[in-house]
N, C-alpha and C positions, 0 to 999 in steps of 0.2 A: 756825556761823554767830556765834558771840560772837567766836571767832577770826578768823573774816573780818571782823567788824566794825571790832575793835580794833585788827589790822593796818594796814585802811586808814586809820582816825581817828586811828594815832599815826605815820604816813608825810604825812598831811595835815597835820597840828598841829607835829609833831616838829620839821621842818626851822625852821619861824617860831620855837618856841622855841630852838632851838640860836640862829641869826640872831639874837633881839632878846635875851635874855637870858644867851646864852651857856651854855648850860647845858641837857644833854639826860637825861632818864630811860633809861637803858640796859636797866632792867628793868620800863618800862611794860609790857608786853604780859603778864607774868607777872601784874602788879598788877590788871590789868585783866581778866584769865582768873577769878582767884580772886575778886574782889570783883564783879564781874558777873555771876556766880552766883545772886546773893540781889538784885539792882537790880530787876527786873521785879514780886518780891513787894514790894518799898520801896514802889514807884508806885503798886504796886495796894491795899496797905493806906495811903497817903495820899489814894487815890478814896475808899477806904470809911470813912478817918475822917472827913473834909470830907462825905459824906452823911450818917453818922452823928450829924454835930455838933448838927442841932438838935436831934435829940432827948437830947442829955447822955451818950451810950454812945460816946464817940472815944476815949474812955480806953483803952481793952483794943488798937485796933487801933495807938492811939499809940506804945504801951508798944513791943509788937512791933515796929513801925517802927525806933523807938530800938536797941534790942538788933541790928538787922539793920544798920542805920548803924552802930551801934560795930562791928561784926564789919567794915564796909567799913572803917573806919579803922582797926584794927588792923592787917587786910592792908596795908596803905598804908603804915601807920607800920613793920614787918616786912620789907616790900619795901626800902623807902627806906634802910631800916640794914644792908642786905649790903654787901659788899665791892665797891668799885666801882658801886654805883647811881646814879652822877650823873657823867657825865662833862660838865670844862667846857672849853671854848674861850674866845679871843677874840670878843668881839662886833661885829656890821657896823655899820656907817651907817644909817641910816635909810632912805635911799635904793635903798640895796639889797635892804633888807626890802621895802622900797614897790614893787621892778621886779621881785623873786623873786615878790609875793602877785599881779601882774599876769599874769606869765608863769605863773602856777598855774591863774588865773581861765581866760586862755585855754586852755589844755589840759584843762580839763573843757567845753570849747563843745564837743567833739568832733567838730568841722569841720577838714579835714584843714589849711587854711592858719591854721588857729586853735591847732591842737596844734602845727604845725613853728613858728611865731612866739613861742609857749607857752613850748615847750621850751629854744628859741634864748634868750630872755628868760632863761630859769631858770639856765642855763648860764653865760651871762654873769653875771650876777648872784653867781653863786656861784664866779664865776673873780675877780671885783673884792673878795668878800670875803673869798677866801685870801691873795689880794697886798697888801691895806690894810695900810697901817702899825699898830703900834702906836701908841697914845698911850702917853708916858712922864711927862708932865709936869700936873700939876693946880694952876691956881689961881682959890681962891674969888673971892667979890666983896668979900670982907672981906679980901683977900688973906692969906691961911693957902696954903700951897705943901705940895703934895706930890710925891715921885719914887719910881719905880718904876725901878731899873737893877738890871742883872747879879744879879736874883733879890732883891733886897734894896729895902724901900720904907722913905722916912724922911718924915717931915711937921715942920713947924713947930708943930703942936697935937697931942698924942694925945686932947684930953677934945674939943675941938669938931669938928663936921662928921663924927663917925663915918660916918653913912649915906654919904655923897657920898664918902668914901674908900674904902668897900666896894663901891659902883658904880663907881667907877674903877676900883679892882682887879679887879672881877669883866671889866669890858668890856676890861683889859689879859689876859686868861687867867691870870691868879693870884688866885685866890678866896678863897685861904688862906694869903695870905701876912702875916708877923708884920711889924706898923707900928709903926717906931722913930722916936723924936724926933732929928732931925737934930744936936741940940747934943751930944746924948748920944755 
């Protein structure tokens, strides 16, 4: 049941993460299978500690709960450190995500007409996502310029707008690119 739940949840959320963030956890199913073995105990201990809290006896359940959560975090760190754990692609336009989400909701309605309409919307959204052009130029409100071309990234300021450049390079499908000052 854990495998089935993790697989369905991965398919349901994975495409949205890919469309919006341009990232996909390749080994998410492995991480879920390992971490979810202790998750029911974490939830049970949370309820037990809540019930024992008025009597001041919540310490032990919370401590055990903390150990189990630490185990889950270690599993996540181990899986995310594996080679090829994350795939990156270019992000999509917001309207593509909205169209895909609408299609997904229609598919879940289980009516034949809704399923066909939803699957069509999802296919159209996927098509527009794959053929949409990449942005190669970014200009901030205060006039800082960043450019990605021919696997090279240059900017007018390495100090300012780091977060914006990071988001720009992720959306362009090149999250690990090294930024250089264009004057250099």
